[in-house]
ZADO-1210 file (C-alpha; in nm, 4 decimals, padded with zeros to 6 digits):
<atoms>
<atom x="02.9334" y="01.2784" z="01.1034" code="MET" pos="1"/>
<atom x="02.7473" y="01.1069" z="01.3890" code="ALA" pos="2"/>
<atom x="02.4161" y="01.2281" z="01.2470" code="LEU" pos="3"/>
<atom x="02.4934" y="01.0859" z="00.9031" code="ALA" pos="4"/>
<atom x="02.5867" y="00.7481" z="01.0480" code="LEU" pos="5"/>
<atom x="02.2871" y="00.7375" z="01.2794" code="ALA" pos="6"/>
<atom x="02.0485" y="00.8071" z="00.9945" code="SER" pos="7"/>
<atom x="02.2121" y="00.5527" z="00.7664" code="GLY" pos="8"/>
<atom x="02.3185" y="00.8130" z="00.5090" code="ALA" pos="9"/>
<atom x="02.6054" y="00.6912" z="00.2991" code="GLY" pos="10"/>
<atom x="02.5717" y="00.3320" z="00.4185" code="MET" pos="11"/>
<atom x="02.5053" y="00.0558" z="00.1670" code="ALA" pos="12"/>
<atom x="02.1790" y="-00.1250" z="00.2330" code="GLN" pos="13"/>
<atom x="02.1627" y="-00.5001" z="00.2162" code="THR" pos="14"/>
<atom x="01.8642" y="-00.6071" z="00.0070" code="PRO" pos="15"/>
<atom x="01.5980" y="-00.7969" z="00.1988" code="PRO" pos="16"/>
<atom x="01.6065" y="-01.1727" z="00.1931" code="SER" pos="17"/>
<atom x="01.2589" y="-01.3158" z="00.1472" code="ILE" pos="18"/>
<atom x="01.2174" y="-01.6847" z="00.2222" code="ASP" pos="19"/>
<atom x="00.8884" y="-01.8421" z="00.1182" code="ARG" pos="20"/>
<atom x="00.8550" y="-02.1526" z="00.3345" code="LEU" pos="21"/>
<atom x="00.6497" y="-02.4711" z="00.3118" code="HIS" pos="22"/>
<atom x="00.7305" y="-02.6336" z="00.6480" code="PRO" pos="23"/>
<atom x="00.6190" y="-02.9895" z="00.7146" code="PRO" pos="24"/>
<atom x="00.3031" y="-02.9986" z="00.9231" code="GLY" pos="25"/>
<atom x="00.1566" y="-02.6759" z="00.7776" code="LEU" pos="26"/>
<atom x="-00.0740" y="-02.6801" z="00.4805" code="THR" pos="27"/>
<atom x="-00.0578" y="-02.4521" z="00.1801" code="SER" pos="28"/>
<atom x="-00.2140" y="-02.4792" z="-00.1626" code="SER" pos="29"/>
<atom x="-00.1256" y="-02.3907" z="-00.5201" code="ASP" pos="30"/>
<atom x="00.2370" y="-02.3184" z="-00.4311" code="GLY" pos="31"/>
<atom x="00.1325" y="-02.0520" z="-00.1817" code="THR" pos="32"/>
<atom x="00.3742" y="-02.0528" z="00.1126" code="PRO" pos="33"/>
<atom x="00.2459" y="-02.1030" z="00.4658" code="ALA" pos="34"/>
<atom x="00.5190" y="-01.8755" z="00.6047" code="VAL" pos="35"/>
<atom x="00.7150" y="-01.5851" z="00.4589" code="VAL" pos="36"/>
<atom x="01.0254" y="-01.4778" z="00.6516" code="ALA" pos="37"/>
<atom x="01.1789" y="-01.1389" z="00.5683" code="VAL" pos="38"/>
<atom x="01.5337" y="-01.0701" z="00.6809" code="ARG" pos="39"/>
<atom x="01.7404" y="-00.7538" z="00.6388" code="ASN" pos="40"/>
<atom x="01.4147" y="-00.5753" z="00.5578" code="ALA" pos="41"/>
<atom x="01.4161" y="-00.2566" z="00.3559" code="GLY" pos="42"/>
<atom x="01.0868" y="-00.0668" z="00.3558" code="THR" pos="43"/>
<atom x="00.7764" y="-00.2400" z="00.4866" code="THR" pos="44"/>
<atom x="00.4629" y="-00.1302" z="00.3042" code="ILE" pos="45"/>
<atom x="00.1144" y="-00.1922" z="00.4454" code="HIS" pos="46"/>
<atom x="-00.1555" y="-00.1638" z="00.1795" code="ILE" pos="47"/>
<atom x="-00.5121" y="-00.1021" z="00.2911" code="ALA" pos="48"/>
<atom x="-00.7892" y="-00.3086" z="00.1372" code="GLY" pos="49"/>
<atom x="-00.8220" y="-00.2506" z="-00.2349" code="GLN" pos="50"/>
<atom x="-01.1558" y="-00.3042" z="-00.4052" code="THR" pos="51"/>
<atom x="-01.3116" y="-00.2274" z="-00.7411" code="ALA" pos="52"/>
<atom x="-01.3727" y="00.1341" z="-00.6370" code="ILE" pos="53"/>
<atom x="-01.2540" y="00.3922" z="-00.8905" code="THR" pos="54"/>
<atom x="-01.0871" y="00.7255" z="-00.8133" code="THR" pos="55"/>
<atom x="-01.4379" y="00.8794" z="-00.8409" code="ASP" pos="56"/>
<atom x="-01.5501" y="00.6559" z="-00.5517" code="PHE" pos="57"/>
<atom x="-01.7727" y="00.4571" z="-00.7843" code="GLU" pos="58"/>
<atom x="-01.7966" y="00.0798" z="-00.8016" code="LEU" pos="59"/>
<atom x="-01.6109" y="00.0001" z="-01.1255" code="GLY" pos="60"/>
<atom x="-01.8360" y="-00.2934" z="-01.2094" code="SER" pos="61"/>
<atom x="-02.1092" y="-00.5123" z="-01.0654" code="ASP" pos="62"/>
<atom x="-01.9547" y="-00.8173" z="-01.2344" code="ALA" pos="63"/>
<atom x="-01.7598" y="-01.0392" z="-00.9961" code="PHE" pos="64"/>
<atom x="-01.4636" y="-01.1128" z="-01.2271" code="GLU" pos="65"/>
<atom x="-01.4293" y="-00.7438" z="-01.3172" code="ASP" pos="66"/>
<atom x="-01.4210" y="-00.6584" z="-00.9466" code="GLN" pos="67"/>
<atom x="-01.1379" y="-00.9071" z="-00.8898" code="VAL" pos="68"/>
<atom x="-00.9421" y="-00.7618" z="-01.1834" code="ARG" pos="69"/>
<atom x="-00.9987" y="-00.4023" z="-01.0684" code="LEU" pos="70"/>
<atom x="-00.9037" y="-00.4790" z="-00.7065" code="ALA" pos="71"/>
<atom x="-00.5745" y="-00.6339" z="-00.8252" code="LEU" pos="72"/>
<atom x="-00.5124" y="-00.3352" z="-01.0557" code="ALA" pos="73"/>
<atom x="-00.5647" y="-00.1048" z="-00.7559" code="ASN" pos="74"/>
<atom x="-00.3206" y="-00.3200" z="-00.5575" code="LEU" pos="75"/>
<atom x="-00.0666" y="-00.2627" z="-00.8376" code="ASP" pos="76"/>
<atom x="-00.1271" y="00.1149" z="-00.8166" code="HIS" pos="77"/>
<atom x="-00.0660" y="00.1062" z="-00.4405" code="ALA" pos="78"/>
<atom x="00.2549" y="-00.0943" z="-00.4843" code="LEU" pos="79"/>
<atom x="00.3772" y="00.1439" z="-00.7537" code="ASP" pos="80"/>
<atom x="00.3047" y="00.4489" z="-00.5378" code="ALA" pos="81"/>
<atom x="00.5283" y="00.3024" z="-00.2658" code="ALA" pos="82"/>
<atom x="00.8061" y="00.2072" z="-00.5083" code="GLY" pos="83"/>
<atom x="00.7328" y="-00.1643" z="-00.4857" code="ALA" pos="84"/>
<atom x="00.6221" y="-00.4404" z="-00.7209" code="GLN" pos="85"/>
<atom x="00.4296" y="-00.7680" z="-00.7027" code="ARG" pos="86"/>
<atom x="00.7401" y="-00.9698" z="-00.6185" code="THR" pos="87"/>
<atom x="00.7825" y="-00.7563" z="-00.3043" code="ASP" pos="88"/>
<atom x="00.4477" y="-00.8765" z="-00.1623" code="LEU" pos="89"/>
<atom x="00.4976" y="-01.1013" z="00.1396" code="VAL" pos="90"/>
<atom x="00.1353" y="-01.1235" z="00.2594" code="PHE" pos="91"/>
<atom x="-00.2133" y="-01.0866" z="00.1129" code="LEU" pos="92"/>
<atom x="-00.5494" y="-01.1039" z="00.2827" code="ARG" pos="93"/>
<atom x="-00.8358" y="-01.1688" z="00.0421" code="VAL" pos="94"/>
<atom x="-01.1825" y="-01.0839" z="00.1662" code="PHE" pos="95"/>
<atom x="-01.4724" y="-01.2158" z="-00.0397" code="TYR" pos="96"/>
<atom x="-01.8454" y="-01.1940" z="00.0137" code="VAL" pos="97"/>
<atom x="-02.0087" y="-01.5304" z="00.0729" code="VAL" pos="98"/>
<atom x="-02.2620" y="-01.5005" z="-00.2052" code="ASP" pos="99"/>
<atom x="-02.3751" y="-01.7206" z="-00.4975" code="PRO" pos="100"/>
<atom x="-02.2121" y="-01.4718" z="-00.7405" code="ARG" pos="101"/>
<atom x="-01.8711" y="-01.5251" z="-00.5800" code="VAL" pos="102"/>
<atom x="-01.6632" y="-01.8262" z="-00.6763" code="ASP" pos="103"/>
<atom x="-01.3469" y="-01.8471" z="-00.4668" code="ARG" pos="104"/>
<atom x="-01.1814" y="-02.0673" z="-00.7307" code="SER" pos="105"/>
<atom x="-01.2145" y="-01.7820" z="-00.9830" code="ARG" pos="106"/>
<atom x="-01.0363" y="-01.5484" z="-00.7392" code="ILE" pos="107"/>
<atom x="-00.7618" y="-01.8115" z="-00.7085" code="ALA" pos="108"/>
<atom x="-00.7392" y="-01.8304" z="-01.0896" code="ALA" pos="109"/>
<atom x="-00.7097" y="-01.4504" z="-01.1082" code="ALA" pos="110"/>
<atom x="-00.4272" y="-01.4641" z="-00.8520" code="LEU" pos="111"/>
<atom x="-00.2578" y="-01.7359" z="-01.0601" code="ASP" pos="112"/>
<atom x="-00.2701" y="-01.5014" z="-01.3580" code="SER" pos="113"/>
<atom x="-00.1651" y="-01.1997" z="-01.1489" code="TYR" pos="114"/>
<atom x="00.1476" y="-01.3681" z="-01.0096" code="PHE" pos="115"/>
<atom x="00.2265" y="-01.5886" z="-01.3089" code="GLY" pos="116"/>
<atom x="00.5500" y="-01.7714" z="-01.2348" code="THR" pos="117"/>
<atom x="00.6618" y="-01.5131" z="-00.9749" code="GLU" pos="118"/>
<atom x="00.6908" y="-01.6177" z="-00.6097" code="PRO" pos="119"/>
<atom x="00.3696" y="-01.5836" z="-00.4141" code="ARG" pos="120"/>
<atom x="00.3128" y="-01.4173" z="-00.0803" code="PRO" pos="121"/>
<atom x="00.1459" y="-01.5945" z="00.2095" code="ALA" pos="122"/>
<atom x="-00.2303" y="-01.5589" z="00.1543" code="ILE" pos="123"/>
<atom x="-00.5201" y="-01.5685" z="00.3998" code="THR" pos="124"/>
<atom x="-00.8773" y="-01.6025" z="00.2707" code="TRP" pos="125"/>
<atom x="-01.1652" y="-01.4485" z="00.4668" code="VAL" pos="126"/>
<atom x="-01.5281" y="-01.5129" z="00.3788" code="GLY" pos="127"/>
<atom x="-01.7564" y="-01.2383" z="00.5034" code="THR" pos="128"/>
<atom x="-02.1282" y="-01.1577" z="00.4765" code="PRO" pos="129"/>
<atom x="-02.0552" y="-00.8093" z="00.3348" code="ALA" pos="130"/>
<atom x="-01.7850" y="-00.5533" z="00.2614" code="LEU" pos="131"/>
<atom x="-01.7950" y="-00.1830" z="00.3441" code="VAL" pos="132"/>
<atom x="-01.9554" y="-00.0641" z="00.0182" code="GLY" pos="133"/>
<atom x="-02.2820" y="-00.1625" z="-00.1430" code="GLU" pos="134"/>
<atom x="-02.2211" y="-00.4220" z="-00.4150" code="GLY" pos="135"/>
<atom x="-01.8539" y="-00.4869" z="-00.3288" code="MET" pos="136"/>
<atom x="-01.7659" y="-00.8542" z="-00.3595" code="LEU" pos="137"/>
<atom x="-01.3844" y="-00.8699" z="-00.3212" code="VAL" pos="138"/>
<atom x="-01.1203" y="-00.6781" z="-00.1261" code="GLU" pos="139"/>
<atom x="-00.7443" y="-00.7404" z="-00.1174" code="VAL" pos="140"/>
<atom x="-00.4984" y="-00.5990" z="00.1358" code="GLU" pos="141"/>
<atom x="-00.1289" y="-00.6677" z="00.1516" code="GLY" pos="142"/>
<atom x="00.2118" y="-00.6233" z="00.3036" code="ILE" pos="143"/>
<atom x="00.5187" y="-00.5762" z="00.0848" code="ALA" pos="144"/>
<atom x="00.8864" y="-00.5382" z="00.1656" code="VAL" pos="145"/>
<atom x="01.0862" y="-00.3365" z="-00.0864" code="ALA" pos="146"/>
<atom x="01.4626" y="-00.2840" z="-00.0869" code="PRO" pos="147"/>
</atoms>
């Protein structure tokens, strides 16, 4: 009996409470919260950077907008594998190559489409001279909290 209680077996779990905050004095844009507070957390999922790399370790496309779409599709695959969904994301870090082919506003538009009317996670943008693979232009990593 003590083992079952210690492991949580048979105990009802309280779903996590996720508060997306816009505190005065901190900036955020496009409805993106500056702070996300997770209480009564279930499972925390850390997702490594997702790019436009296919399961064959090939770059899925040289085209910037295709790379954004493929990176977000790979993020969805990672969420699904962990039993989570987009609404469980509490943090994203978006790496993009500082390059004339890359338009940060088009990444933002893709994120608008990706999240639709769903709540957004906190998002940090990082411009970088290059990513790990030749030709990669965008990489997205995230943290999700699933019940």
